[in-house]
Backbone as JSON, one array per atom type, in Angstrom:
{
  "sequence": "MNRALNSEEESELRRTASIRKRAAEDVASDKRFAIFSSAGSENEGPQSMSMPERKREREKRRRECINLKFSELRLMLTRSANGRLDKEGILVEALDSLKTLNKSIVELNVQNQNLKSEMEELRQEKVELRTDKNYLRAELDAAREEIKTLKADHLRLWQALRPQVPRSGIRNKLTMRRCRLSKRWFLNVFQTAG",
  "N": [[-8.78, -39.79, 1.26], [-8.86, -37.02, 0.98], [-11.16, -36.82, -0.49], [-13.06, -37.64, 1.4], [-12.78, -35.6, 3.25], [-13.64, -33.49, 1.68], [-16.33, -34.22, 1.24], [-17.17, -34.11, 3.86], [-16.81, -31.41, 4.4], [-18.64, -30.4, 2.57], [-21.05, -31.36, 3.62], [-21.02, -30.0, 6.03], [-21.18, -27.39, 5.1], [-23.73, -27.48, 3.93], [-25.25, -27.92, 6.22], [-24.68, -25.57, 7.58], [-25.84, -23.72, 5.84], [-28.53, -24.44, 6.1], [-28.96, -23.8, 8.79], [-28.58, -21.06, 8.72], [-30.72, -20.37, 7.11], [-32.89, -21.13, 8.73], [-32.41, -19.37, 10.83], [-32.85, -16.94, 9.56], [-35.56, -17.25, 8.99], [-36.54, -17.34, 11.58], [-35.97, -14.77, 12.45], [-37.61, -13.37, 10.74], [-40.07, -14.35, 11.65], [-40.06, -13.3, 14.21], [-40.28, -10.62, 13.57], [-42.81, -10.68, 12.45], [-44.2, -11.42, 14.73], [-43.86, -9.17, 16.27], [-45.36, -7.4, 14.76], [-47.88, -8.62, 14.91], [-48.37, -8.51, 17.66], [-48.47, -5.81, 18.05], [-50.7, -5.23, 16.63], [-52.68, -6.39, 18.1], [-53.74, -8.89, 17.85], [-54.35, -12.06, 19.19], [-54.34, -14.84, 18.83], [-52.72, -15.72, 16.75], [-49.76, -16.94, 15.12], [-46.37, -16.74, 16.54], [-46.95, -15.43, 18.91], [-48.66, -16.86, 20.42], [-47.12, -18.44, 21.9], [-45.74, -19.0, 25.13], [-43.97, -16.84, 27.43], [-41.59, -18.14, 28.6], [-41.24, -20.13, 26.65], [-40.7, -18.65, 24.34], [-38.31, -17.48, 25.17], [-36.68, -19.75, 25.42], [-36.66, -20.49, 22.73], [-35.34, -18.29, 21.55], [-32.85, -18.58, 22.81], [-32.08, -21.03, 21.76], [-31.8, -20.35, 19.05], [-29.68, -18.56, 19.33], [-27.62, -20.26, 20.26], [-27.43, -21.95, 18.01], [-26.55, -20.11, 16.15], [-24.05, -19.43, 17.25], [-22.81, -21.94, 17.11], [-22.8, -22.2, 14.36], [-21.0, -20.16, 13.66], [-18.71, -21.19, 14.87], [-18.35, -23.51, 13.32], [-17.84, -22.36, 10.81], [-15.47, -21.05, 11.43], [-13.85, -23.27, 12.03], [-13.66, -24.4, 9.48], [-12.12, -22.49, 8.24], [-9.65, -22.66, 9.44], [-6.33, -23.86, 9.06], [-5.0, -26.1, 10.13], [-6.97, -27.76, 10.99], [-7.73, -29.69, 9.27], [-7.01, -32.29, 9.68], [-8.82, -33.61, 11.26], [-11.94, -33.62, 13.17], [-12.63, -30.9, 15.31], [-13.27, -29.89, 18.67], [-15.06, -27.19, 20.32], [-13.26, -25.9, 22.01], [-10.78, -26.71, 20.92], [-11.0, -25.5, 18.43], [-10.95, -22.8, 19.16], [-8.37, -22.68, 20.28], [-6.82, -23.26, 18.04], [-7.53, -21.07, 16.45], [-6.5, -18.95, 17.99], [-3.75, -19.58, 17.88], [-3.34, -19.25, 15.13], [-3.91, -16.51, 14.89], [-1.85, -15.43, 16.48], [0.37, -16.22, 14.98], [-0.13, -14.8, 12.63], [-0.03, -12.15, 13.6], [2.65, -12.06, 14.38], [3.9, -12.35, 11.9], [3.0, -9.99, 10.74], [4.34, -8.05, 12.28], [6.99, -8.7, 11.61], [6.92, -8.16, 8.86], [6.39, -5.42, 8.94], [8.77, -4.46, 10.08], [10.57, -5.24, 8.09], [9.55, -3.7, 6.02], [10.11, -1.09, 6.99], [12.91, -1.21, 6.98], [13.37, -1.48, 4.23], [12.32, 0.94, 3.34], [14.1, 2.79, 4.53], [16.47, 2.0, 3.25], [15.76, 2.57, 0.62], [15.56, 5.36, 0.77], [18.24, 6.01, 1.3], [19.36, 5.13, -1.11], [18.14, 6.93, -2.85], [19.33, 9.35, -2.03], [21.98, 8.76, -2.66], [21.71, 8.54, -5.4], [21.12, 11.2, -6.09], [23.54, 12.38, -5.36], [25.28, 11.06, -7.13], [24.28, 11.99, -9.54], [24.91, 14.7, -9.31], [27.71, 14.51, -9.24], [28.1, 13.43, -11.79], [27.27, 15.56, -13.45], [29.23, 17.44, -12.73], [31.57, 16.11, -13.61], [31.01, 15.97, -16.32], [31.09, 18.68, -17.02], [33.78, 19.15, -16.44], [34.95, 17.48, -18.37], [34.1, 18.72, -20.74], [35.47, 21.14, -20.44], [38.11, 20.17, -20.53], [38.2, 19.2, -23.17], [37.94, 21.6, -24.6], [40.3, 22.81, -23.81], [42.14, 21.05, -24.94], [41.66, 21.52, -27.66], [42.54, 24.15, -27.78], [45.24, 23.77, -27.1], [46.08, 22.2, -29.25], [45.87, 23.99, -31.36], [47.77, 25.86, -30.47], [50.11, 24.26, -30.52], [50.33, 23.76, -33.22], [50.77, 26.36, -34.22], [53.17, 26.89, -32.88], [54.84, 24.93, -33.96], [54.86, 25.75, -36.62], [56.11, 28.2, -36.28], [58.63, 27.49, -35.32], [59.71, 26.0, -37.32], [62.31, 25.38, -39.49], [63.61, 27.42, -42.1], [63.57, 26.18, -45.3], [66.36, 25.57, -47.29], [67.02, 26.01, -50.81], [68.67, 24.38, -52.35], [71.04, 21.65, -52.85], [72.82, 19.23, -50.74], [72.54, 19.96, -48.19], [70.02, 20.99, -48.23], [68.43, 18.65, -48.48], [68.94, 17.39, -46.0], [67.94, 19.26, -44.23], [65.27, 19.27, -44.97], [64.61, 16.7, -44.21], [64.94, 16.88, -41.42], [62.92, 18.7, -40.88], [60.63, 17.18, -41.51], [60.89, 15.17, -39.56], [60.71, 16.68, -37.2], [58.15, 17.64, -37.52], [56.69, 15.26, -37.37], [57.29, 14.58, -34.75], [56.05, 16.68, -33.3], [53.44, 16.18, -34.1], [53.03, 13.62, -32.99], [53.27, 14.22, -30.25], [51.15, 15.89, -30.05], [49.0, 14.14, -30.68], [49.15, 12.24, -28.6], [48.56, 13.87, -26.46], [45.93, 14.43, -26.98]],
  "CA": [[-8.94, -38.97, 2.44], [-9.29, -35.71, 0.53], [-12.56, -36.95, -0.91], [-13.83, -37.68, 2.63], [-12.77, -34.25, 3.8], [-14.49, -32.66, 0.83], [-17.73, -34.53, 1.52], [-17.44, -33.6, 5.2], [-16.95, -29.96, 4.28], [-19.9, -30.13, 1.88], [-22.16, -31.56, 4.56], [-20.93, -28.89, 6.98], [-21.7, -26.2, 4.42], [-25.18, -27.65, 3.81], [-25.82, -27.72, 7.55], [-24.56, -24.14, 7.85], [-26.85, -23.02, 5.05], [-29.86, -24.67, 6.69], [-29.04, -23.03, 10.04], [-28.78, -19.66, 8.33], [-32.09, -20.23, 6.6], [-33.78, -21.15, 9.9], [-32.22, -18.12, 11.58], [-33.55, -15.88, 8.81], [-37.0, -17.47, 9.19], [-36.86, -16.95, 12.96], [-35.97, -13.3, 12.5], [-38.84, -12.94, 10.07], [-41.21, -14.64, 12.52], [-40.02, -12.31, 15.3], [-40.85, -9.38, 13.04], [-44.25, -10.9, 12.36], [-44.7, -11.41, 16.09], [-43.93, -7.77, 16.7], [-46.49, -6.81, 14.04], [-49.11, -9.17, 15.46], [-48.6, -8.03, 19.02], [-48.86, -4.4, 18.0], [-52.06, -5.18, 16.08], [-53.58, -6.85, 19.13], [-54.26, -10.22, 17.55], [-53.76, -12.91, 20.2], [-54.31, -16.26, 18.54], [-51.98, -15.98, 15.52], [-48.3, -16.98, 15.08], [-45.53, -17.0, 17.69], [-47.38, -14.81, 20.16], [-49.39, -17.83, 21.21], [-46.13, -19.08, 22.77], [-45.58, -18.32, 26.4], [-42.71, -16.13, 27.58], [-40.46, -19.06, 28.7], [-41.01, -20.82, 25.37], [-40.01, -17.71, 23.44], [-36.94, -17.33, 25.67], [-35.96, -20.96, 24.99], [-36.49, -20.43, 21.26], [-34.26, -17.32, 21.29], [-31.6, -19.19, 23.26], [-31.76, -22.07, 20.77], [-31.28, -19.66, 17.86], [-28.37, -18.02, 19.68], [-26.67, -21.39, 20.25], [-27.23, -22.38, 16.63], [-25.73, -19.08, 15.5], [-22.69, -19.61, 17.76], [-22.29, -23.17, 16.51], [-22.55, -21.88, 12.96], [-19.75, -19.4, 13.59], [-17.61, -22.12, 15.17], [-18.11, -24.39, 12.17], [-17.18, -21.55, 9.79], [-14.1, -20.84, 11.89], [-13.14, -24.54, 11.87], [-13.37, -24.57, 8.07], [-11.11, -21.52, 7.84], [-8.36, -22.98, 10.03], [-5.55, -24.75, 8.19], [-4.59, -27.34, 10.78], [-8.12, -28.58, 11.4], [-8.04, -30.64, 8.2], [-6.69, -33.66, 10.08], [-9.88, -34.2, 12.07], [-12.9, -32.69, 13.74], [-12.2, -30.27, 16.56], [-14.34, -29.36, 19.51], [-15.02, -25.73, 20.36], [-12.0, -25.49, 22.64], [-9.72, -26.9, 19.94], [-11.16, -24.47, 17.4], [-10.46, -21.54, 19.72], [-6.91, -22.76, 20.41], [-6.28, -23.14, 16.67], [-7.73, -19.69, 16.0], [-5.52, -18.12, 18.7], [-2.43, -19.85, 17.29], [-3.3, -18.61, 13.81], [-3.82, -15.06, 15.08], [-0.5, -15.12, 16.96], [1.28, -16.36, 13.83], [-0.39, -13.67, 11.73], [0.5, -10.94, 14.23], [4.11, -12.12, 14.31], [4.3, -12.06, 10.51], [2.75, -8.56, 10.51], [5.44, -7.32, 12.89], [8.19, -8.93, 10.79], [6.76, -7.44, 7.6], [6.54, -3.99, 9.21], [10.21, -4.2, 10.24], [11.16, -5.36, 6.76], [9.1, -2.53, 5.28], [10.89, 0.06, 7.46], [14.28, -1.36, 6.47], [13.36, -1.19, 2.79], [12.11, 2.38, 3.18], [15.36, 3.5, 4.83], [17.4, 1.69, 2.17], [15.32, 3.31, -0.55], [15.94, 6.76, 0.99], [19.69, 6.08, 1.1], [19.62, 5.02, -2.55], [17.74, 8.2, -3.48], [20.38, 10.33, -1.74], [23.15, 8.38, -3.45], [21.39, 8.87, -6.79], [21.28, 12.65, -6.24], [24.98, 12.66, -5.32], [25.88, 10.59, -8.39], [23.86, 12.91, -10.6], [25.73, 15.9, -9.14], [29.06, 14.15, -9.68], [28.06, 13.27, -13.25], [27.24, 16.9, -14.04], [30.54, 18.04, -12.51], [32.53, 15.46, -14.5], [30.69, 16.37, -17.7], [31.63, 20.04, -17.18], [35.25, 19.01, -16.5], [35.29, 16.89, -19.67], [33.94, 19.77, -21.75], [36.59, 22.08, -20.28], [39.33, 19.51, -21.01], [38.14, 19.19, -24.64], [38.24, 22.95, -25.07], [41.73, 23.02, -23.57], [42.86, 20.27, -25.96], [41.56, 22.26, -28.92], [43.43, 25.31, -27.67], [46.62, 23.28, -27.15], [46.37, 21.76, -30.62], [46.11, 25.2, -32.15], [49.05, 26.42, -30.02], [51.17, 23.4, -31.01], [50.47, 23.97, -34.66], [51.43, 27.67, -34.4], [54.55, 26.75, -32.41], [55.58, 24.16, -34.96], [55.06, 26.6, -37.79], [57.08, 29.26, -35.94], [59.96, 26.92, -35.12], [60.12, 25.27, -38.52], [63.41, 26.11, -40.17], [63.41, 27.75, -43.5], [64.2, 25.17, -46.13], [67.14, 26.12, -48.41], [66.52, 25.53, -52.07], [69.55, 23.54, -53.15], [72.14, 20.88, -52.3], [72.67, 18.19, -49.72], [72.04, 20.62, -46.99], [68.58, 21.11, -48.45], [67.82, 17.36, -48.17], [69.03, 17.17, -44.55], [67.03, 20.19, -43.58], [63.92, 18.76, -45.24], [64.41, 15.52, -43.36], [64.76, 17.36, -40.05], [61.59, 19.32, -40.81], [59.64, 16.1, -41.43], [61.01, 14.53, -38.25], [60.17, 17.57, -36.16], [56.7, 17.68, -37.71], [56.16, 14.01, -36.8], [57.41, 14.65, -33.3], [54.98, 17.55, -32.83], [52.15, 15.5, -34.28], [52.96, 12.57, -31.96], [53.0, 14.87, -28.96], [49.79, 16.42, -30.18], [48.06, 13.02, -30.62], [49.13, 11.64, -27.25], [47.9, 14.81, -25.56], [44.49, 14.41, -27.27]],
  "C": [[-9.42, -37.57, 2.06], [-10.75, -35.73, 0.12], [-13.46, -36.95, 0.33], [-13.9, -36.3, 3.27], [-13.67, -33.33, 2.98], [-15.97, -32.93, 1.1], [-18.11, -34.04, 2.92], [-17.65, -32.09, 5.17], [-18.26, -29.6, 3.59], [-21.08, -30.3, 2.82], [-22.19, -30.45, 5.6], [-21.49, -27.61, 6.37], [-23.21, -26.28, 4.26], [-25.86, -27.38, 5.15], [-25.79, -26.24, 7.92], [-25.62, -23.35, 7.1], [-28.24, -23.22, 5.64], [-30.03, -23.89, 7.99], [-29.27, -21.56, 9.73], [-30.22, -19.42, 7.86], [-33.08, -20.21, 7.76], [-33.66, -19.87, 10.71], [-32.93, -16.97, 10.89], [-35.06, -16.01, 8.99], [-37.41, -17.05, 10.59], [-36.9, -15.45, 13.1], [-37.24, -12.77, 11.87], [-40.06, -13.2, 10.96], [-41.23, -13.69, 13.71], [-40.59, -10.99, 14.83], [-42.36, -9.51, 12.91], [-44.89, -10.84, 13.75], [-44.85, -9.98, 16.59], [-45.11, -7.08, 16.03], [-47.8, -7.29, 14.64], [-49.39, -8.61, 16.84], [-48.99, -6.56, 19.01], [-50.28, -4.26, 17.45], [-53.09, -5.67, 17.09], [-54.18, -8.2, 18.86], [-53.58, -11.2, 18.47], [-53.66, -14.38, 19.82], [-53.61, -16.58, 17.22], [-50.48, -16.03, 15.8], [-47.63, -17.21, 16.41], [-46.02, -16.38, 18.98], [-48.18, -15.77, 21.01], [-48.44, -18.6, 22.13], [-46.02, -18.29, 24.06], [-44.19, -17.68, 26.46], [-41.53, -17.1, 27.74], [-40.18, -19.81, 27.4], [-40.29, -19.92, 24.39], [-38.55, -17.52, 23.85], [-36.1, -18.55, 25.26], [-35.68, -20.95, 23.5], [-35.37, -19.45, 20.89], [-32.9, -17.9, 21.67], [-31.14, -20.26, 22.27], [-31.19, -21.44, 19.51], [-29.89, -19.1, 18.12], [-27.3, -19.11, 19.66], [-26.38, -21.87, 18.83], [-26.34, -21.39, 15.87], [-24.26, -19.2, 15.95], [-22.06, -20.85, 17.15], [-21.97, -22.97, 15.03], [-21.22, -21.14, 12.81], [-18.55, -20.29, 13.91], [-17.32, -23.03, 13.99], [-17.45, -23.62, 11.02], [-15.71, -21.32, 10.16], [-13.27, -22.11, 11.73], [-12.77, -24.76, 10.41], [-12.26, -23.63, 7.6], [-9.71, -21.88, 8.36], [-7.64, -24.02, 9.18], [-5.27, -26.09, 8.84], [-5.75, -28.24, 11.15], [-8.48, -29.62, 10.35], [-7.79, -32.09, 8.63], [-7.73, -34.25, 11.02], [-10.83, -33.15, 12.61], [-12.35, -32.15, 15.06], [-13.43, -29.86, 17.36], [-14.16, -27.84, 19.59], [-13.73, -25.22, 20.98], [-10.84, -25.61, 21.66], [-9.78, -25.85, 18.83], [-10.63, -23.14, 17.91], [-8.94, -21.53, 19.86], [-6.26, -22.59, 19.04], [-6.39, -21.7, 16.17], [-6.74, -18.75, 16.67], [-4.12, -18.33, 18.14], [-2.29, -19.17, 15.93], [-3.17, -17.1, 13.94], [-2.44, -14.64, 15.58], [0.51, -15.18, 15.82], [1.11, -15.18, 12.88], [0.15, -12.36, 12.3], [2.02, -10.9, 14.17], [4.59, -11.8, 12.9], [4.05, -10.59, 10.17], [3.89, -7.72, 11.07], [6.71, -7.47, 12.04], [8.1, -8.16, 9.47], [6.88, -5.93, 7.8], [8.01, -3.62, 9.38], [10.91, -4.24, 8.89], [10.79, -4.15, 5.9], [9.9, -1.29, 5.68], [12.32, -0.01, 6.95], [14.35, -1.02, 4.99], [13.15, 0.3, 2.53], [13.39, 3.16, 3.45], [16.4, 3.24, 3.74], [17.04, 2.45, 0.9], [15.7, 4.79, -0.43], [17.44, 6.96, 0.8], [20.04, 6.02, -0.38], [19.22, 6.29, -3.29], [18.81, 9.27, -3.26], [21.63, 10.03, -2.56], [22.93, 8.72, -4.92], [21.57, 10.37, -7.04], [22.77, 13.01, -6.24], [25.65, 12.23, -6.62], [25.5, 11.5, -9.55], [24.67, 14.21, -10.54], [27.15, 15.65, -9.63], [29.12, 14.02, -11.2], [28.07, 14.63, -13.94], [28.59, 17.6, -13.89], [31.57, 17.44, -13.47], [32.27, 15.82, -15.97], [31.23, 17.77, -17.99], [33.15, 19.99, -17.28], [35.69, 18.46, -17.84], [35.17, 17.93, -20.78], [35.08, 20.78, -21.67], [37.89, 21.48, -20.8], [39.34, 19.46, -22.53], [38.46, 20.55, -25.22], [39.74, 23.25, -24.91], [42.57, 22.26, -24.6], [42.82, 20.99, -27.3], [42.51, 23.46, -28.91], [44.88, 24.88, -27.78], [47.0, 22.81, -28.55], [46.69, 22.97, -31.51], [47.44, 25.83, -31.77], [50.22, 25.6, -30.54], [51.41, 23.63, -32.5], [51.16, 25.31, -34.94], [52.89, 27.6, -33.98], [55.39, 25.99, -33.43], [55.87, 25.01, -36.2], [56.08, 27.7, -37.5], [58.49, 28.71, -35.83], [60.49, 26.2, -36.35], [61.23, 26.07, -39.23], [63.04, 26.4, -41.63], [64.21, 26.78, -44.35], [65.0, 25.86, -47.25], [66.74, 25.43, -49.7], [67.46, 24.6, -52.8], [70.51, 22.74, -52.29], [71.75, 19.86, -51.26], [72.12, 18.8, -48.46], [70.51, 20.76, -47.07], [67.88, 19.8, -48.08], [67.84, 17.08, -46.67], [68.05, 18.07, -43.81], [65.59, 19.73, -43.77], [63.61, 17.56, -44.34], [64.19, 15.93, -41.92], [63.37, 17.98, -39.87], [60.5, 18.25, -40.69], [59.67, 15.41, -40.08], [60.41, 15.4, -37.14], [58.65, 17.67, -36.27], [56.06, 16.42, -37.13], [56.21, 14.04, -35.27], [56.31, 15.51, -32.71], [53.62, 16.89, -32.97], [51.96, 14.37, -33.28], [52.63, 13.15, -30.59], [51.56, 15.35, -28.95], [48.75, 15.3, -30.04], [48.02, 12.38, -29.24], [48.49, 12.57, -26.24], [46.38, 14.76, -25.74], [43.89, 13.15, -26.8]]
}
């Protein structure tokens, strides 16, 4: 069936090409006629035709041109592949195709507007997130500076509160042990704060 459609389309294209060629020849002959009539020669070319004959010839060319356009339109329509259509069927198919295309254009325009508004919202959200990021980065830097300050303060406090270690006896060992424990406690507090 596809092969038959292809051969039908080929024959239609050949016929269309021949009609175009004849139309081009007719236009050229009309130009020649205009040249001949302006030159005053009466027995050459199309001017020997009478006025009704020329009118019929023009009407024939016009019909052929219209038929050519209908055949091109039939080839462009998608649903006409299942058989030959008359001129009315071709026009109905063309109108249906145009209505479908217009409907899809409207739907695509609505979708485009929705995407544009969504894109604008995302841009605004991006600006807000960037502002929040800069604010949080500044807060983080301030917190790090505060931690450094607190570490230095803890170290000075520990050094100030550290008992003086006596140099002899059991009391010396207990005091040393307390100093190590208090140092560990301060370091633990210091590490959990950091």
